[in-house]
N, C-alpha and C positions, 0 to 999 in steps of 0.2 A: 503496500499498501503505499501511500507518500503523504506523506502530512508536511501541507500549505503553508509554512509561518505568515503570520501579518506582517503586510513593511514596516518599518521598523522596528520589527521583533529587537530585544534585546540579546547579544550573544547570552546571557543569563538564560536567559531562556529557551534560547535554540539550547543550550548546555543541558538543560532539565529538561527538554526534551527526549533528548540526547541518553541521557542516564535513564529515563524510565523504559525506553525499550530496552536496552540493555537488560537491564531487572527483570526485564515482561521477556528475554529471551530472544529478539530478534538482534540481527547487524545493522544499523543504520548507515548510511552512506548521505552524506549531507552535500548540497550542491548552491553556490551560492550565487544567486542570478543580480541583473544588474538592479532590480526593484525589490526583491522577494529569495529567499530561501527557502528553500524542498528538501527533508530529509526523506530517502527510501530506504523504508523499513519490509529488510526482507526478515518471513519468516512465516511461522505459526498465529494463521489471525483470529483461528479459536481461542486464542488465550486472554484474549480484551474484545473488546467491543468497538470500534472508532467511534463512537458517540462520548465514551469515557476518554478518550485519547482528546473530542475536540474540548473536553475541557479545561486543557493545563493551560496556561498562562500563554500568549502567544499564539496559539493555534488558531489559526483560521476554519482551515475546515483537514478533514481526511477523506481522500480520494481511494474506491479499489482498482489494482492495474488489473489487467484482464487477462490482458499477454502472459503467456510461461519464461518469454524472458520479459523482466523485471526490470534492468538498471540498463539494460541497450535502447528500452519502450523508450517512443516518442511520447507516451504519457506520464514520464519521469519526468523528460525533459524535451519541453519544447521547439525552441527554436534548435539550430545545426549546431550541432560540437566542432567546434575547433582543434586539431591539434597543433601542438607548437614542438618542433622539432627541430631542433640549435637555432634556434631564432627563425624559422621557416616555419610557415601554416601551411594547412593540410584542409583542407572541408570548408572553407571563407571564398570570395569572391576568388581568386586567382586559382589557373589551373594549375597546379602539380604533373609534375611531370620525371619520373623515377626512369633513370636507364642507366645501361652497364652490360656489361657482356652474363651468361648465366652462370657460368663458372670462370672465379681466378684462375688462372693458364698459368700465367708467368708476369715477372712488374712489369716487364716492356707491355705485353700484353693489355691490361688492367692500365698503365699509367697512358696510355697512347687512345688505349677508348674513353677517358677521363676525361682528358684531354678535348676530345673530338665534340664528345657530349657534351660537359661543359658550353665552349663554345657553337654549341646550336641550340643551346636553351634549356638544356634537365639544370634541372632545381636540387637533384639530387641523385647519385650514383649508387647501383647496385652491382652487384657481385655477390658469386658463393665459393663459400669457405667450404662449405660439408653441404655434401651433393646427397641426398635420397635417388637412390636412382635404383631404377624396375628390375633391371639384372645386377646379381654382383659383381660380376666382374668389369664392367664397367670404372669410367672417373669416378672418384669419390670427392673430390676436391684437394687440396692444397692442407686444410684444417688449418692448424694453426700461425704457419704459415701465413694461407693467405688472409684473411685478418689479418696479419701486420703488416704485409702488403694493402690493404686495400684502408688502412692506419693510414701513410704514407701516400697511397691516392688524397686522401682528405686531405691534408697537410699541403699536398701541394698544388690541387686545384682547387679547391676553398668550400668543398659541394659536400653537406654527411652524408654519410652513407647505411647501407642498408646489406641487413644479408641474413639468412634464413638462419636458421638453429636449429635441432634436431632432433635433440639426446639432452635431457633435464640436468643431468650433472654437468653438462659445458654451459649454461645459459650466462653462470657469472663470467667464466669466460670471455666469451661470444659481448655481451654485453660491456665489455673495456675497453674494447679495442671498436665498436659502431655506434653510431645516435641510430639506429632502429632494427627493434630484429622482424624479423618475419616470421611466421608459423605458413609454410608450404601445407599444400593440401593433403598432403598423405597424412597428416600428424592435427588436420582439420578437429579432427576429436579423440588425438592424445591427450587424456586429460590434464593429466599429472603435468607434462609440459605444459600447457595453458596455466597450470595451478602454477609453476614458478616462472614464466613471466611475465603472471602479474605480481608476484610477487618481487620480479625484479623491479617495477615499476619504472624500467623503458618503454618508449612507445612501443606500440607493437602493428605490423599489419598482419589479417587474418587472411589467408585464403580461404575461399569456398573450395568442400570435397570435392572428389569426385564424381559423386554423384549425390549429393547433400541435401535436403530441402532448404528454404531462406529460411524454414522455423529452424532449422539443425546447424544453422549455419551460426543463427542470433544468438541460439543456444552457449551456442562455442565460445562467442563472441560474450556473454554470461559469464565465463567460468573467470575470467580477464577480469572484467569487474567486479567479481563479489571479491578480486581481493584488491581490490581500492586503486585501483589502475586501470583513469579512464580514458587511457590515451592510446585505442582502437581505435584502426581503422580497419575499415573491409575492403576485399580483393574479389571480385565477381573475373576469373580465370577457365570460364569455362565447366560445361558438365560434360559427363559422359553420359551417350546416347544410340542409337541403332546408328546413324551416319558415320558412316568412314572415309568419307572425302575431306574431311579434317579432322587436327585429330585431338578437339575440341569443338561443342558446340556454343560459344555463349552465349550466352542466356540475358540477354540487353533488357527483357521485361523486368529482372530482375531488380534493375539499376533505379527505378522506380518507382517500382515496389517494395525495396527495402528504407527508401527516402519516405516511405508513407508510414511505414512503420517503426523506425528506429529515426535517434540525431544524430549514429555513427556514420564520420566520413565514409566515401566510397569509390575506391578505386574500382581501372580496367586494364585486366593485363590479355593485348588481344595477339602477342606474340602466345603463350599459351591456349590460349582458346582456338586459335587457328594453326600451330605447327608448321604456318609459311606465312613465308617475309612478303608477299605478295598481296596478300591478303591482309597486314597489318594496318594500314593506314583505313581502308573503310571501315572495319571493326573500328580504328579508335575513332573518327568519324560520329559511327554510330553509339557510339557510348559518350559522347562529349552531347550530342546532341540528346541523349537520354539522360541526361545531368551527373553524370558523373562528375566527382569532383579532382578527376584527373590521371589519370594512365603510368603503366609500367609496359615498358620496351624493353626487348634485347637489341643488344648494340653488337657486334664483333667487330674487328677491323679485317679479319680473313673469315669471313663464314666456313669458306670449303675444309680451312684446316680445324675449326671451331672441335674443344673434346666431350663438349655437353647443345646441342642443340643447335646445331648452325645452319640446319634448313630455317631457320623461324626467327634468325636473327640479322639486321638491317645492319647494312654495310652504313660506314659515318655520316660518308656524302645523300646516303637515303633518308636515313634518319634526322639530319638537317633538316631538307624536303616536306621531310613527314610537320615537323616542330612549325618549318613558319605554315602551312597548309591548318594546322593546327588552331594555331594563336588565331589566325581570321576565324575560323568561326566559332571559338572559344566569344568573339568577341561580338557575334554574330547570338549567341545564345546568352549572351549579359552579364559573360566572366569578364576580369581583366586580366592583362597576358605582360 
């Protein structure tokens, strides 16, 4: 349920409500707005009547949250959450573009890509240090050495860096090196990992699972939010359907649907959705038009030699052309560039 505090409610009144909720076995999550403070209370509503909570000093009203995902629900936060990462905002009016290779393969490869995507207009640099692959014999990533290269690239080009974490035990190590953690599609329902990245308090990109419903996806986000980490960004990356012409099927309809049901920002990954570099820009256009807050795109200086996902990776010159077109579209859709 949501406890809406009166305009001008004192910190003492807010603290008293939080204390009472904790006494009743609830987990309170206060969210301070411009005009009012609301407190999301997660727990057994049978422990107390909403009317009794409305009697507490400073409480305006108590509202039940009908959705199973309580903290991710737009019932809790009416506006749009903006996640700030290293001074850059995701979820605001400005379009976010995250770009880089699927995997960190060498220092020279990543630095070449980093300079290219920054000059083209990317706002974040991505690169995988740990690679969960379908085959155990495929390249699995450079691990900590890859993290060090990502940190070096950040220092050299000035872009915040994003990488995937796959093992709960690795979260503290990965969090030392990067600005934004990513949970990949295969780990969307790795609940131990979700809790661990939640406890890290690092901003998190949560990709949709291979065949996950929107509700399952938002419930996965709930695991992170429940650890008092409200810096969660969703990413639609295509789901598995009967179609085999593309790697996955980009669910463009999920973007406005999520916007209706959740306050969390949402990105689109047209690279993984299509598996074909020629389809990346058309799907990116569709995503922006549908309301996506940004894009995650794979870029490699020589895709034919990439150790992972070469067929879906853009060359730097193709990425630069795409960004120029995306900025024009973003302006037409009322965004800032």
